[in-house]
PyMOL Python script that loads the backbone (N, CA, C, O; Angstrom):
from pymol import cmd

cmd.read_pdbstr("""\
ATOM      1  N   UNK A   1      61.006  30.613  21.253  1.00  0.00           N
ATOM      2  CA  UNK A   1      61.870  31.219  20.237  1.00  0.00           C
ATOM      3  C   UNK A   1      61.448  30.571  19.033  1.00  0.00           C
ATOM      4  O   UNK A   1      61.085  29.400  18.920  1.00  0.00           O
ATOM      5  N   UNK A   2      61.544  31.582  18.006  1.00  0.00           N
ATOM      6  CA  UNK A   2      61.290  31.103  16.638  1.00  0.00           C
ATOM      7  C   UNK A   2      62.493  30.406  16.075  1.00  0.00           C
ATOM      8  O   UNK A   2      63.617  30.793  16.396  1.00  0.00           O
ATOM      9  N   UNK A   3      62.318  29.390  15.247  1.00  0.00           N
ATOM     10  CA  UNK A   3      63.502  28.811  14.534  1.00  0.00           C
ATOM     11  C   UNK A   3      64.019  29.790  13.504  1.00  0.00           C
ATOM     12  O   UNK A   3      63.252  30.481  12.834  1.00  0.00           O
ATOM     13  N   UNK A   4      65.278  29.832  13.396  1.00  0.00           N
ATOM     14  CA  UNK A   4      65.740  30.886  12.175  1.00  0.00           C
ATOM     15  C   UNK A   4      65.204  30.459  10.862  1.00  0.00           C
ATOM     16  O   UNK A   4      65.259  29.296  10.461  1.00  0.00           O
ATOM     17  N   UNK A   5      64.641  31.528  10.157  1.00  0.00           N
ATOM     18  CA  UNK A   5      64.210  31.318   8.898  1.00  0.00           C
ATOM     19  C   UNK A   5      62.672  30.785   8.879  1.00  0.00           C
ATOM     20  O   UNK A   5      61.990  30.718   7.857  1.00  0.00           O
ATOM     21  N   UNK A   6      62.284  30.452  10.059  1.00  0.00           N
ATOM     22  CA  UNK A   6      60.948  29.796   9.982  1.00  0.00           C
ATOM     23  C   UNK A   6      59.621  30.761   9.508  1.00  0.00           C
ATOM     24  O   UNK A   6      58.637  30.300   8.929  1.00  0.00           O
ATOM     25  N   UNK A   7      59.770  31.954   9.813  1.00  0.00           N
ATOM     26  CA  UNK A   7      58.836  32.974   9.455  1.00  0.00           C
ATOM     27  C   UNK A   7      58.699  33.170   7.985  1.00  0.00           C
ATOM     28  O   UNK A   7      57.665  33.184   7.317  1.00  0.00           O
ATOM     29  N   UNK A   8      60.135  33.343   7.548  1.00  0.00           N
ATOM     30  CA  UNK A   8      60.484  33.271   5.973  1.00  0.00           C
ATOM     31  C   UNK A   8      59.842  32.185   5.267  1.00  0.00           C
ATOM     32  O   UNK A   8      59.185  32.386   4.245  1.00  0.00           O
ATOM     33  N   UNK A   9      59.991  31.164   5.723  1.00  0.00           N
ATOM     34  CA  UNK A   9      59.563  29.832   5.157  1.00  0.00           C
ATOM     35  C   UNK A   9      57.891  29.886   4.952  1.00  0.00           C
ATOM     36  O   UNK A   9      57.364  29.587   3.881  1.00  0.00           O
ATOM     37  N   UNK A  10      57.184  30.288   6.075  1.00  0.00           N
ATOM     38  CA  UNK A  10      55.760  30.434   5.821  1.00  0.00           C
ATOM     39  C   UNK A  10      55.365  31.241   4.656  1.00  0.00           C
ATOM     40  O   UNK A  10      54.435  30.891   3.929  1.00  0.00           O
ATOM     41  N   UNK A  11      56.155  32.478   4.432  1.00  0.00           N
ATOM     42  CA  UNK A  11      55.813  33.232   3.330  1.00  0.00           C
ATOM     43  C   UNK A  11      56.200  32.633   1.945  1.00  0.00           C
ATOM     44  O   UNK A  11      55.560  32.921   0.934  1.00  0.00           O
ATOM     45  N   UNK A  12      57.195  31.850   1.934  1.00  0.00           N
ATOM     46  CA  UNK A  12      57.644  31.068   0.716  1.00  0.00           C
ATOM     47  C   UNK A  12      56.612  30.055   0.285  1.00  0.00           C
ATOM     48  O   UNK A  12      56.327  29.875  -0.898  1.00  0.00           O
ATOM     49  N   UNK A  13      56.019  29.349   1.370  1.00  0.00           N
ATOM     50  CA  UNK A  13      54.987  28.377   1.112  1.00  0.00           C
ATOM     51  C   UNK A  13      53.603  29.014   0.700  1.00  0.00           C
ATOM     52  O   UNK A  13      52.841  28.497  -0.117  1.00  0.00           O
ATOM     53  N   UNK A  14      53.349  30.309   1.425  1.00  0.00           N
ATOM     54  CA  UNK A  14      52.172  31.034   0.968  1.00  0.00           C
ATOM     55  C   UNK A  14      52.229  31.507  -0.359  1.00  0.00           C
ATOM     56  O   UNK A  14      51.184  31.511  -1.010  1.00  0.00           O
ATOM     57  N   UNK A  15      53.380  31.947  -0.916  1.00  0.00           N
ATOM     58  CA  UNK A  15      53.600  32.422  -2.146  1.00  0.00           C
ATOM     59  C   UNK A  15      53.457  31.281  -3.316  1.00  0.00           C
ATOM     60  O   UNK A  15      53.187  31.545  -4.487  1.00  0.00           O
ATOM     61  N   UNK A  16      53.685  29.967  -2.791  1.00  0.00           N
ATOM     62  CA  UNK A  16      53.436  28.867  -3.638  1.00  0.00           C
ATOM     63  C   UNK A  16      52.076  28.402  -3.705  1.00  0.00           C
ATOM     64  O   UNK A  16      51.751  27.385  -4.319  1.00  0.00           O
ATOM     65  N   UNK A  17      51.191  29.226  -3.004  1.00  0.00           N
ATOM     66  CA  UNK A  17      49.825  28.846  -3.069  1.00  0.00           C
ATOM     67  C   UNK A  17      49.164  27.877  -1.891  1.00  0.00           C
ATOM     68  O   UNK A  17      47.985  27.532  -1.814  1.00  0.00           O
ATOM     69  N   UNK A  18      50.170  27.562  -1.064  1.00  0.00           N
ATOM     70  CA  UNK A  18      49.821  26.545   0.084  1.00  0.00           C
ATOM     71  C   UNK A  18      49.057  27.364   1.200  1.00  0.00           C
ATOM     72  O   UNK A  18      49.353  28.525   1.484  1.00  0.00           O
ATOM     73  N   UNK A  19      48.121  26.700   1.759  1.00  0.00           N
ATOM     74  CA  UNK A  19      47.461  27.352   2.845  1.00  0.00           C
ATOM     75  C   UNK A  19      48.351  27.106   4.060  1.00  0.00           C
ATOM     76  O   UNK A  19      48.893  26.028   4.301  1.00  0.00           O
ATOM     77  N   UNK A  20      48.450  28.223   4.811  1.00  0.00           N
ATOM     78  CA  UNK A  20      49.417  28.152   5.960  1.00  0.00           C
ATOM     79  C   UNK A  20      48.275  27.822   7.351  1.00  0.00           C
ATOM     80  O   UNK A  20      47.279  28.490   7.631  1.00  0.00           O
ATOM     81  N   UNK A  21      48.738  26.715   7.997  1.00  0.00           N
ATOM     82  CA  UNK A  21      48.102  26.238   9.140  1.00  0.00           C
ATOM     83  C   UNK A  21      49.116  26.089  10.274  1.00  0.00           C
ATOM     84  O   UNK A  21      50.161  25.471  10.069  1.00  0.00           O
ATOM     85  N   UNK A  22      48.829  26.664  11.527  1.00  0.00           N
ATOM     86  CA  UNK A  22      49.597  26.605  12.466  1.00  0.00           C
ATOM     87  C   UNK A  22      48.834  25.753  13.535  1.00  0.00           C
ATOM     88  O   UNK A  22      47.671  26.021  13.837  1.00  0.00           O
ATOM     89  N   UNK A  23      49.518  24.731  14.087  1.00  0.00           N
ATOM     90  CA  UNK A  23      49.029  23.710  14.894  1.00  0.00           C
ATOM     91  C   UNK A  23      49.753  23.635  16.206  1.00  0.00           C
ATOM     92  O   UNK A  23      50.914  23.231  16.153  1.00  0.00           O
ATOM     93  N   UNK A  24      49.282  23.942  17.311  1.00  0.00           N
ATOM     94  CA  UNK A  24      49.961  24.001  18.544  1.00  0.00           C
ATOM     95  C   UNK A  24      49.085  23.306  19.572  1.00  0.00           C
ATOM     96  O   UNK A  24      47.855  23.266  19.550  1.00  0.00           O
ATOM     97  N   UNK A  25      49.934  22.737  20.522  1.00  0.00           N
ATOM     98  CA  UNK A  25      49.209  22.050  21.751  1.00  0.00           C
ATOM     99  C   UNK A  25      48.905  23.052  22.763  1.00  0.00           C
ATOM    100  O   UNK A  25      48.410  22.693  23.831  1.00  0.00           O
ATOM    101  N   UNK A  26      49.153  24.254  22.526  1.00  0.00           N
ATOM    102  CA  UNK A  26      48.685  25.202  23.581  1.00  0.00           C
ATOM    103  C   UNK A  26      47.259  25.207  23.773  1.00  0.00           C
ATOM    104  O   UNK A  26      46.529  24.941  22.819  1.00  0.00           O
ATOM    105  N   UNK A  27      46.744  25.506  25.005  1.00  0.00           N
ATOM    106  CA  UNK A  27      45.294  25.373  25.060  1.00  0.00           C
ATOM    107  C   UNK A  27      44.686  26.799  24.581  1.00  0.00           C
ATOM    108  O   UNK A  27      45.372  27.809  24.422  1.00  0.00           O
ATOM    109  N   UNK A  28      43.377  26.719  24.392  1.00  0.00           N
ATOM    110  CA  UNK A  28      42.620  27.846  23.809  1.00  0.00           C
ATOM    111  C   UNK A  28      42.633  29.022  24.608  1.00  0.00           C
ATOM    112  O   UNK A  28      42.179  30.075  24.159  1.00  0.00           O
ATOM    113  N   UNK A  29      43.110  28.940  25.747  1.00  0.00           N
ATOM    114  CA  UNK A  29      43.334  30.158  26.616  1.00  0.00           C
ATOM    115  C   UNK A  29      44.530  31.084  26.117  1.00  0.00           C
ATOM    116  O   UNK A  29      44.649  32.275  26.407  1.00  0.00           O
ATOM    117  N   UNK A  30      45.365  30.367  25.347  1.00  0.00           N
ATOM    118  CA  UNK A  30      46.629  31.014  24.835  1.00  0.00           C
ATOM    119  C   UNK A  30      46.459  31.480  23.327  1.00  0.00           C
ATOM    120  O   UNK A  30      47.421  31.961  22.730  1.00  0.00           O
ATOM    121  N   UNK A  31      45.328  31.344  22.774  1.00  0.00           N
ATOM    122  CA  UNK A  31      45.085  31.555  21.437  1.00  0.00           C
ATOM    123  C   UNK A  31      45.501  32.968  21.055  1.00  0.00           C
ATOM    124  O   UNK A  31      46.148  33.160  20.026  1.00  0.00           O
ATOM    125  N   UNK A  32      45.136  33.974  21.878  1.00  0.00           N
ATOM    126  CA  UNK A  32      45.370  35.469  21.559  1.00  0.00           C
ATOM    127  C   UNK A  32      47.000  35.665  21.565  1.00  0.00           C
ATOM    128  O   UNK A  32      47.599  36.100  20.581  1.00  0.00           O
ATOM    129  N   UNK A  33      47.648  35.289  22.800  1.00  0.00           N
ATOM    130  CA  UNK A  33      49.123  35.442  22.796  1.00  0.00           C
ATOM    131  C   UNK A  33      49.783  34.545  21.530  1.00  0.00           C
ATOM    132  O   UNK A  33      50.708  35.024  20.874  1.00  0.00           O
ATOM    133  N   UNK A  34      49.334  33.441  21.288  1.00  0.00           N
ATOM    134  CA  UNK A  34      49.843  32.583  20.063  1.00  0.00           C
ATOM    135  C   UNK A  34      49.790  33.377  18.762  1.00  0.00           C
ATOM    136  O   UNK A  34      50.761  33.390  18.005  1.00  0.00           O
ATOM    137  N   UNK A  35      48.651  34.046  18.492  1.00  0.00           N
ATOM    138  CA  UNK A  35      48.487  34.946  17.322  1.00  0.00           C
ATOM    139  C   UNK A  35      49.386  36.167  17.458  1.00  0.00           C
ATOM    140  O   UNK A  35      49.906  36.631  16.443  1.00  0.00           O
ATOM    141  N   UNK A  36      49.597  36.707  18.634  1.00  0.00           N
ATOM    142  CA  UNK A  36      50.409  37.892  18.681  1.00  0.00           C
ATOM    143  C   UNK A  36      51.830  37.475  18.446  1.00  0.00           C
ATOM    144  O   UNK A  36      52.576  38.201  17.789  1.00  0.00           O
ATOM    145  N   UNK A  37      52.221  36.384  18.933  1.00  0.00           N
ATOM    146  CA  UNK A  37      53.674  35.865  18.656  1.00  0.00           C
ATOM    147  C   UNK A  37      53.996  35.673  17.238  1.00  0.00           C
ATOM    148  O   UNK A  37      55.063  36.030  16.739  1.00  0.00           O
ATOM    149  N   UNK A  38      52.964  35.051  16.551  1.00  0.00           N
ATOM    150  CA  UNK A  38      53.167  34.762  15.153  1.00  0.00           C
ATOM    151  C   UNK A  38      53.285  36.148  14.450  1.00  0.00           C
ATOM    152  O   UNK A  38      54.201  36.340  13.651  1.00  0.00           O
ATOM    153  N   UNK A  39      52.443  37.041  14.714  1.00  0.00           N
ATOM    154  CA  UNK A  39      52.616  38.341  14.137  1.00  0.00           C
ATOM    155  C   UNK A  39      53.763  39.130  14.514  1.00  0.00           C
ATOM    156  O   UNK A  39      54.262  39.896  13.689  1.00  0.00           O
ATOM    157  N   UNK A  40      54.227  39.019  15.673  1.00  0.00           N
ATOM    158  CA  UNK A  40      55.621  39.644  16.047  1.00  0.00           C
ATOM    159  C   UNK A  40      56.721  38.995  15.314  1.00  0.00           C
ATOM    160  O   UNK A  40      57.678  39.749  15.139  1.00  0.00           O
ATOM    161  N   UNK A  41      56.845  37.884  14.867  1.00  0.00           N
ATOM    162  CA  UNK A  41      57.877  37.217  14.332  1.00  0.00           C
ATOM    163  C   UNK A  41      57.754  37.262  12.851  1.00  0.00           C
ATOM    164  O   UNK A  41      58.604  36.835  12.070  1.00  0.00           O
ATOM    165  N   UNK A  42      56.544  37.854  12.507  1.00  0.00           N
ATOM    166  CA  UNK A  42      56.387  38.027  11.021  1.00  0.00           C
ATOM    167  C   UNK A  42      55.936  36.770  10.031  1.00  0.00           C
ATOM    168  O   UNK A  42      56.139  36.718   8.818  1.00  0.00           O
ATOM    169  N   UNK A  43      55.362  35.903  10.741  1.00  0.00           N
ATOM    170  CA  UNK A  43      54.899  34.750  10.139  1.00  0.00           C
ATOM    171  C   UNK A  43      53.673  35.155   9.221  1.00  0.00           C
ATOM    172  O   UNK A  43      52.877  36.058   9.477  1.00  0.00           O
ATOM    173  N   UNK A  44      53.659  34.355   8.141  1.00  0.00           N
ATOM    174  CA  UNK A  44      52.477  34.574   7.145  1.00  0.00           C
ATOM    175  C   UNK A  44      51.162  34.430   7.747  1.00  0.00           C
ATOM    176  O   UNK A  44      51.099  33.639   8.687  1.00  0.00           O
ATOM    177  N   UNK A  45      50.068  35.050   7.389  1.00  0.00           N
ATOM    178  CA  UNK A  45      48.881  34.930   8.051  1.00  0.00           C
ATOM    179  C   UNK A  45      48.340  33.380   7.606  1.00  0.00           C
ATOM    180  O   UNK A  45      48.596  32.866   6.517  1.00  0.00           O
ATOM    181  N   UNK A  46      47.654  32.841   8.524  1.00  0.00           N
ATOM    182  CA  UNK A  46      47.171  31.439   8.405  1.00  0.00           C
ATOM    183  C   UNK A  46      46.213  30.992   9.528  1.00  0.00           C
ATOM    184  O   UNK A  46      46.112  31.665  10.554  1.00  0.00           O
ATOM    185  N   UNK A  47      45.539  29.907   9.345  1.00  0.00           N
ATOM    186  CA  UNK A  47      44.702  29.311  10.417  1.00  0.00           C
ATOM    187  C   UNK A  47      45.538  28.814  11.599  1.00  0.00           C
ATOM    188  O   UNK A  47      46.570  28.165  11.424  1.00  0.00           O
ATOM    189  N   UNK A  48      45.046  29.150  12.854  1.00  0.00           N
ATOM    190  CA  UNK A  48      45.556  28.710  14.019  1.00  0.00           C
ATOM    191  C   UNK A  48      44.764  27.524  14.732  1.00  0.00           C
ATOM    192  O   UNK A  48      43.621  27.799  15.097  1.00  0.00           O
ATOM    193  N   UNK A  49      45.172  26.421  14.937  1.00  0.00           N
ATOM    194  CA  UNK A  49      44.517  25.460  15.606  1.00  0.00           C
ATOM    195  C   UNK A  49      45.172  25.362  17.115  1.00  0.00           C
ATOM    196  O   UNK A  49      46.375  25.147  17.260  1.00  0.00           O
ATOM    197  N   UNK A  50      44.408  25.511  18.054  1.00  0.00           N
ATOM    198  CA  UNK A  50      44.764  25.401  19.493  1.00  0.00           C
ATOM    199  C   UNK A  50      44.056  24.262  20.130  1.00  0.00           C
ATOM    200  O   UNK A  50      42.982  23.869  19.674  1.00  0.00           O
ATOM    201  N   UNK A  51      44.635  23.698  21.203  1.00  0.00           N
ATOM    202  CA  UNK A  51      43.924  22.796  21.910  1.00  0.00           C
ATOM    203  C   UNK A  51      42.492  23.232  22.541  1.00  0.00           C
ATOM    204  O   UNK A  51      42.451  24.174  23.333  1.00  0.00           O
ATOM    205  N   UNK A  52      41.381  22.560  22.191  1.00  0.00           N
ATOM    206  CA  UNK A  52      40.258  23.117  22.739  1.00  0.00           C
ATOM    207  C   UNK A  52      39.832  22.887  24.132  1.00  0.00           C
ATOM    208  O   UNK A  52      38.861  23.455  24.633  1.00  0.00           O
ATOM    209  N   UNK A  53      40.635  21.982  24.783  1.00  0.00           N
ATOM    210  CA  UNK A  53      40.398  21.708  26.340  1.00  0.00           C
ATOM    211  C   UNK A  53      41.789  21.755  26.919  1.00  0.00           C
ATOM    212  O   UNK A  53      42.783  21.745  26.193  1.00  0.00           O
ATOM    213  N   UNK A  54      41.845  21.804  28.150  1.00  0.00           N
ATOM    214  CA  UNK A  54      43.032  21.610  28.889  1.00  0.00           C
ATOM    215  C   UNK A  54      43.602  20.293  28.896  1.00  0.00           C
ATOM    216  O   UNK A  54      44.808  20.088  29.037  1.00  0.00           O
ATOM    217  N   UNK A  55      42.693  19.358  28.736  1.00  0.00           N
ATOM    218  CA  UNK A  55      43.033  17.807  28.711  1.00  0.00           C
ATOM    219  C   UNK A  55      43.869  17.667  27.394  1.00  0.00           C
ATOM    220  O   UNK A  55      44.900  16.994  27.413  1.00  0.00           O
ATOM    221  N   UNK A  56      43.435  18.305  26.222  1.00  0.00           N
ATOM    222  CA  UNK A  56      43.914  18.140  25.044  1.00  0.00           C
ATOM    223  C   UNK A  56      45.445  18.627  24.963  1.00  0.00           C
ATOM    224  O   UNK A  56      46.268  18.125  24.198  1.00  0.00           O
ATOM    225  N   UNK A  57      45.712  19.691  25.875  1.00  0.00           N
ATOM    226  CA  UNK A  57      46.877  20.303  26.006  1.00  0.00           C
ATOM    227  C   UNK A  57      47.975  19.513  26.705  1.00  0.00           C
ATOM    228  O   UNK A  57      49.159  19.820  26.570  1.00  0.00           O
ATOM    229  N   UNK A  58      47.514  18.359  27.553  1.00  0.00           N
ATOM    230  CA  UNK A  58      48.501  17.619  28.211  1.00  0.00           C
ATOM    231  C   UNK A  58      49.627  17.141  27.377  1.00  0.00           C
ATOM    232  O   UNK A  58      49.321  16.574  26.328  1.00  0.00           O
ATOM    233  N   UNK A  59      50.743  17.263  27.639  1.00  0.00           N
ATOM    234  CA  UNK A  59      51.829  16.781  26.971  1.00  0.00           C
ATOM    235  C   UNK A  59      51.943  15.188  27.032  1.00  0.00           C
ATOM    236  O   UNK A  59      52.843  14.682  27.702  1.00  0.00           O
ATOM    237  N   UNK A  60      51.056  14.423  26.352  1.00  0.00           N
ATOM    238  CA  UNK A  60      51.129  13.164  26.486  1.00  0.00           C
ATOM    239  C   UNK A  60      50.490  12.579  25.150  1.00  0.00           C
ATOM    240  O   UNK A  60      49.908  13.350  24.387  1.00  0.00           O
ATOM    241  N   UNK A  61      50.595  11.220  24.862  1.00  0.00           N
ATOM    242  CA  UNK A  61      49.973  10.641  23.861  1.00  0.00           C
ATOM    243  C   UNK A  61      48.522  10.765  23.714  1.00  0.00           C
ATOM    244  O   UNK A  61      48.000  10.945  22.614  1.00  0.00           O
ATOM    245  N   UNK A  62      47.828  10.668  24.869  1.00  0.00           N
ATOM    246  CA  UNK A  62      46.427  10.692  25.037  1.00  0.00           C
ATOM    247  C   UNK A  62      45.993  12.132  24.960  1.00  0.00           C
ATOM    248  O   UNK A  62      44.837  12.416  24.647  1.00  0.00           O
ATOM    249  N   UNK A  63      46.933  13.078  25.249  1.00  0.00           N
ATOM    250  CA  UNK A  63      46.563  14.614  25.280  1.00  0.00           C
ATOM    251  C   UNK A  63      46.810  15.207  23.918  1.00  0.00           C
ATOM    252  O   UNK A  63      46.036  15.052  22.974  1.00  0.00           O
ATOM    253  N   UNK A  64      47.966  15.916  23.868  1.00  0.00           N
ATOM    254  CA  UNK A  64      48.230  16.830  22.789  1.00  0.00           C
ATOM    255  C   UNK A  64      48.494  15.993  21.399  1.00  0.00           C
ATOM    256  O   UNK A  64      48.136  16.415  20.300  1.00  0.00           O
ATOM    257  N   UNK A  65      49.188  14.713  21.614  1.00  0.00           N
ATOM    258  CA  UNK A  65      49.465  13.986  20.447  1.00  0.00           C
ATOM    259  C   UNK A  65      48.043  13.685  19.847  1.00  0.00           C
ATOM    260  O   UNK A  65      47.820  14.011  18.681  1.00  0.00           O
ATOM    261  N   UNK A  66      47.141  13.116  20.555  1.00  0.00           N
ATOM    262  CA  UNK A  66      45.848  12.803  19.890  1.00  0.00           C
ATOM    263  C   UNK A  66      45.247  14.055  19.298  1.00  0.00           C
ATOM    264  O   UNK A  66      44.843  14.044  18.135  1.00  0.00           O
ATOM    265  N   UNK A  67      45.181  15.002  19.961  1.00  0.00           N
ATOM    266  CA  UNK A  67      44.558  16.298  19.470  1.00  0.00           C
ATOM    267  C   UNK A  67      45.138  16.769  18.132  1.00  0.00           C
ATOM    268  O   UNK A  67      44.368  17.118  17.237  1.00  0.00           O
ATOM    269  N   UNK A  68      46.515  16.792  17.956  1.00  0.00           N
ATOM    270  CA  UNK A  68      47.228  17.196  16.763  1.00  0.00           C
ATOM    271  C   UNK A  68      46.917  16.136  15.592  1.00  0.00           C
ATOM    272  O   UNK A  68      46.550  16.494  14.473  1.00  0.00           O
ATOM    273  N   UNK A  69      47.095  14.852  15.953  1.00  0.00           N
ATOM    274  CA  UNK A  69      46.570  13.821  15.014  1.00  0.00           C
ATOM    275  C   UNK A  69      45.162  13.985  14.448  1.00  0.00           C
ATOM    276  O   UNK A  69      44.894  13.881  13.251  1.00  0.00           O
ATOM    277  N   UNK A  70      44.268  14.257  15.439  1.00  0.00           N
ATOM    278  CA  UNK A  70      42.863  14.398  14.864  1.00  0.00           C
ATOM    279  C   UNK A  70      42.722  15.587  13.953  1.00  0.00           C
ATOM    280  O   UNK A  70      42.040  15.509  12.931  1.00  0.00           O
ATOM    281  N   UNK A  71      43.394  16.760  14.325  1.00  0.00           N
ATOM    282  CA  UNK A  71      43.236  18.028  13.396  1.00  0.00           C
ATOM    283  C   UNK A  71      43.796  17.563  12.019  1.00  0.00           C
ATOM    284  O   UNK A  71      43.136  17.808  11.009  1.00  0.00           O
ATOM    285  N   UNK A  72      45.041  16.872  11.930  1.00  0.00           N
ATOM    286  CA  UNK A  72      45.662  16.405  10.725  1.00  0.00           C
ATOM    287  C   UNK A  72      44.806  15.524   9.959  1.00  0.00           C
ATOM    288  O   UNK A  72      44.686  15.718   8.749  1.00  0.00           O
ATOM    289  N   UNK A  73      44.136  14.479  10.594  1.00  0.00           N
ATOM    290  CA  UNK A  73      43.246  13.828   9.804  1.00  0.00           C
ATOM    291  C   UNK A  73      42.031  14.298   9.473  1.00  0.00           C
ATOM    292  O   UNK A  73      41.444  13.802   8.511  1.00  0.00           O
ATOM    293  N   UNK A  74      41.498  15.263  10.167  1.00  0.00           N
ATOM    294  CA  UNK A  74      40.300  15.906   9.811  1.00  0.00           C
ATOM    295  C   UNK A  74      40.568  16.818   8.553  1.00  0.00           C
ATOM    296  O   UNK A  74      39.751  16.970   7.645  1.00  0.00           O
ATOM    297  N   UNK A  75      41.780  17.389   8.611  1.00  0.00           N
ATOM    298  CA  UNK A  75      42.215  18.208   7.406  1.00  0.00           C
ATOM    299  C   UNK A  75      42.333  17.332   6.028  1.00  0.00           C
ATOM    300  O   UNK A  75      41.927  17.692   4.923  1.00  0.00           O
ATOM    301  N   UNK A  76      42.925  16.205   6.322  1.00  0.00           N
ATOM    302  CA  UNK A  76      43.068  15.330   5.105  1.00  0.00           C
ATOM    303  C   UNK A  76      41.701  14.655   4.738  1.00  0.00           C
ATOM    304  O   UNK A  76      41.497  14.294   3.579  1.00  0.00           O
ATOM    305  N   UNK A  77      40.885  14.507   5.597  1.00  0.00           N
ATOM    306  CA  UNK A  77      39.505  14.109   5.328  1.00  0.00           C
ATOM    307  C   UNK A  77      38.660  15.093   4.477  1.00  0.00           C
ATOM    308  O   UNK A  77      37.755  14.801   3.696  1.00  0.00           O
ATOM    309  N   UNK A  78      39.140  16.312   4.788  1.00  0.00           N
ATOM    310  CA  UNK A  78      38.371  17.541   4.013  1.00  0.00           C
ATOM    311  C   UNK A  78      39.028  17.715   2.633  1.00  0.00           C
ATOM    312  O   UNK A  78      38.652  18.629   1.899  1.00  0.00           O
ATOM    313  N   UNK A  79      40.031  16.837   2.247  1.00  0.00           N
ATOM    314  CA  UNK A  79      40.661  16.891   1.022  1.00  0.00           C
ATOM    315  C   UNK A  79      41.994  17.660   0.934  1.00  0.00           C
ATOM    316  O   UNK A  79      42.585  17.835  -0.131  1.00  0.00           O
ATOM    317  N   UNK A  80      42.409  18.092   2.089  1.00  0.00           N
ATOM    318  CA  UNK A  80      43.807  18.925   2.147  1.00  0.00           C
ATOM    319  C   UNK A  80      44.972  17.732   2.067  1.00  0.00           C
ATOM    320  O   UNK A  80      44.914  16.604   2.557  1.00  0.00           O
ATOM    321  N   UNK A  81      46.021  18.326   1.313  1.00  0.00           N
ATOM    322  CA  UNK A  81      47.071  17.400   1.253  1.00  0.00           C
ATOM    323  C   UNK A  81      48.201  18.174   1.980  1.00  0.00           C
ATOM    324  O   UNK A  81      48.544  19.300   1.622  1.00  0.00           O
ATOM    325  N   UNK A  82      48.739  17.537   2.977  1.00  0.00           N
ATOM    326  CA  UNK A  82      49.804  18.157   3.800  1.00  0.00           C
ATOM    327  C   UNK A  82      51.158  17.975   3.148  1.00  0.00           C
ATOM    328  O   UNK A  82      51.669  16.858   3.060  1.00  0.00           O
ATOM    329  N   UNK A  83      51.747  19.092   2.682  1.00  0.00           N
ATOM    330  CA  UNK A  83      53.101  19.102   2.155  1.00  0.00           C
ATOM    331  C   UNK A  83      54.223  19.253   2.845  1.00  0.00           C
ATOM    332  O   UNK A  83      55.284  18.707   2.542  1.00  0.00           O
ATOM    333  N   UNK A  84      54.031  20.090   3.927  1.00  0.00           N
ATOM    334  CA  UNK A  84      55.149  20.398   4.743  1.00  0.00           C
ATOM    335  C   UNK A  84      54.564  20.561   6.146  1.00  0.00           C
ATOM    336  O   UNK A  84      53.436  21.014   6.344  1.00  0.00           O
ATOM    337  N   UNK A  85      55.421  20.155   7.127  1.00  0.00           N
ATOM    338  CA  UNK A  85      55.115  20.135   8.478  1.00  0.00           C
ATOM    339  C   UNK A  85      56.333  20.358   9.278  1.00  0.00           C
ATOM    340  O   UNK A  85      56.268  20.376  10.508  1.00  0.00           O
TER     341      UNK A  85
END
""", "prot")
cmd.dss("prot")
cmd.show_as("cartoon", "prot")
cmd.util.cbc("prot")
cmd.orient("prot")
């Protein structure tokens, strides 16, 4: 379920000029359904990151936690500033 006001918040941040990035621990096999869900709830368009392997999707520190940290660090290394998460 979407959090109340979550989709609206994505539009507010997009209007402020922020890039919208969705980071999920769901595996790549669920990228399509994840995009469909974001559209269905009315979320602002943005980049979707999904776990590239099933091992990265395992709910553990060595799995999904490391995957998400790696994405965030790579975005920061590219010069992105993470304002809201």
